[in-house]
C-alpha positions, 0 to 999 in steps of 0.5 A: 210553910203553913201546916194545919194539924187536925185532931190529937194525932193519938197524943203525939200532936206535940211531937209532930208540931215540934218536928214540923217547926224544926223544919221551918214550918208554922203550925196551926191546930184544929180540934175537929173537921169543922174547925179545920174547914173554917180555918181553910174557908177563912183564906188563911194560907195553908200549904199542908193538912195533917189529919188524924185518921180517927176523924172523918178524913173522907168527909174533910177531903170531900168538903175541900174538893167540893169547895175547891180548896186545893191543899194536900192532905196527909193522914196520920195514925197509929202504925198498926191501924192498917184499915184506917191508913187504907181508907184515908188513902182511898179517900184522897190523902196523899200520904200516911204517916205512922205514929209516933212520928219520925223526924226524917219522914215528916221532913221528907213530906214537907220537902216534897210539898215545898219542892219547886214544881214550876221549874223554868228551863230555857236556853234559847235566846228568844225565850231569854229576852222574854224572861229579861223583860219579865224580870224587869217589870216584875218589881212593879205593881203593874198588871201584866197580860201573858199571851202565847199558844196553849202549852207554852208555859204561861203559868210558869212565867207568871210564877217567875214574875211573882218570885221576882216581885216585891211580893215574893214572900206573899201568897200566889193564888191561881184561878183557872177561869176555864175550869170553874162553872160560870155560876160559881166563878163570882163566888170563887173570886169574891167569896160569899157570906153565910146564906148568900145562896142555897148551899152557902153554909158558912162564910167563904173567903174568895181568891182576891182575899186569899191573895191579899198583899200577894199575886192573883193569876187569872188563867185563861181570862178570855174564858170569863163570862162577859157579865162577870168582867164588869165586876172584875174591872171594878175590883181592879180599879177600885181595889175593893170587892163585894162578897156575895151577900155582903153588906160592905165592900172589902179593901184588897191589895192584889197584883193581877196577872192574866193569861190567854191563848187567844188574841184578846183584841180579836175577842174585843172586836167580836164582843166576847171581851170588854175593851176597858178590861182589856186595856186595864189588864194589858199594861205590860204584855209578855208574849211567850214564843211557841216552842218551834220559835225557840228550837234551842230549848227543845233538847234541854227540855227533852232532857229535863222531862227524861230525868223527871219521868225516869225517876217517876217510873223508877227506870234508869235515865238514858241519854237521848241519841243525836238522831232522836234530837234531830227528830224532835227539832224537826217537829212542828209542836202544835201542843208546844212544851206540853206536847213535848212533855207527853212525847218524852214521857212515852219515850221513857216508857218504850225506849231501849235499855241503853238510849232513847233513839228515834224509834221511841219518839212517837210524834202526833200529826203531820208536823215533822219536816224531816223526810220519812217521818210524816204520817201523812202528806200535809194539806195545801196551805190556804191563803191567810185571812186579812186578820188572823188571831195570833192565839186563837186555837185552830179549828183545823190542823195546820200544815208545817210553816202555816202561820195563821189558821185557815178560815172557817169552812163555812166562810170559804168557797172551797170548803168541801175540798179544804174540809176533806184534806183537813179531815184526812190529815187529822184522821192520820194524826189520830191513828185512822186511815191515811187519805192518799188517792192514787190518781187524784183527778179534778172534780167535775162541777155539776151542770146545775151548780152555778158556783163551780166550787162543789163536786157533782151530787153523790150517787143515789146508791147508799154506801154500805158502811158495814160491808166487810173490809169497808173503811168508813173514812174513805169512800170507794172513789177515794173521797173522805167527805163523801164517805161521811154522807149519811152520817150526822154532824154530831156522829162525826164530831163524837167519833173525832172527839173520842178518837182524839181522846184515845190518842191522848191516852185520855188526857182531857187538856191535851185533847182539847188543845188538839181539837181546838176547843175549850176544856169546858166544851170538851167536858160537856161533850164527854158528859153528854156521850156518857149520858147516852151510854157511850164509852168515854176513854179515861185518863191512863186507861184507854182501850181500843 
């Protein structure tokens, strides 16, 4: 572990350094915030920053956040300096260590930082076979493409590959290609020189140089801009990079891992991904099975999450009842392990005092195949297209057993009826009214309609959406989509996004996964709604 101590720590710097080194840490010293930032920018591997609260800890944390330097900061100060401790925590410090330092306290913090937070837990034979292949190819230097649905654990598998490789004692650096703005991605990957662009106040080492001699994970590679893909391809082939504003190339030795929840062959055919880069990345493909394809992993993962969130919320660990396990096994798990984790977190909070029963397993969507537990009847399965991307996020919720997403509504002749069933199912999943027409009747085609696929024109009388007792999602004739006539697509989209976010307790990543859009698109939409004065649910603070 590499520890950076910033400031004099009230004359206790020697004692703190000795304690850290006695616990196996390597210590670097920085006299000021500026010096510490230069060390961090230089790409030196730092696992923990211990900062003196007599310095401007807030400025240090703000600068690290602005430059996307993700290293935990611990504030240190004289024990009776309460205001300094509070201000440091408010600024973003994760802990406060009173001075003079206590060996046990520093040891506990170092242990917490180095604790393995990417445990790979499995029991299913299919997952075991995938990991067997991962371990076999890990010892090579080959580029590996890890594919699978969102939430299956692609980053955890990539860390497993790194731990089993010859570079295990070297840096592992992960870059989320979907979370970094396009105009900053090149600087993030390749670094920049001072003055390379407006705001480049000092040289910054990029992720390639940070990961030198180690492993670089390009998470969600399919989100990378096509223009940057050419430069990435050259870096992989030539094993050298060019910093922005640099005068000469920099040699690198990096093992590349990439993940995607989309079918990259389909992205290549659509012109969204370079074919030569795809073949360069896809030397070995590790395909992570979805959770529904490895049912034996569900009980052991559920127990792991119960233990994790029981400890986190300071509640006793309760066993999961057999009926609850049965209910978990019957669910479709569109969000895979991530959805299971959220489900068990909720169950820990609302379960009874003795065990976690089926009543505490609150499942989202019509994904359960066990009778009596579906919140709405699933929509009829649509014919699968001739070629369906294996990992492209579905634009509509899929029925249990559906193996490929339905075709986009704009490309299908029966689009209104399919959109109606999909909206009804999604509305039920997100806590809205459930669409259950009592006496469904076939639609009569309009005399002027040659296609015979669309219902008759709507009545001339407008629907009063504000009438008492009116459900805005269901029209008087039982039609879901007819009730939306008179509203713009943007309004309907906004309501669905915000309702989904409420359902996910403000969790942006989970909401984006359910909606079938990228996290970047979701954030742009939420920023737009905020600018328009709309109330946007915040993580952990959702109000109806």
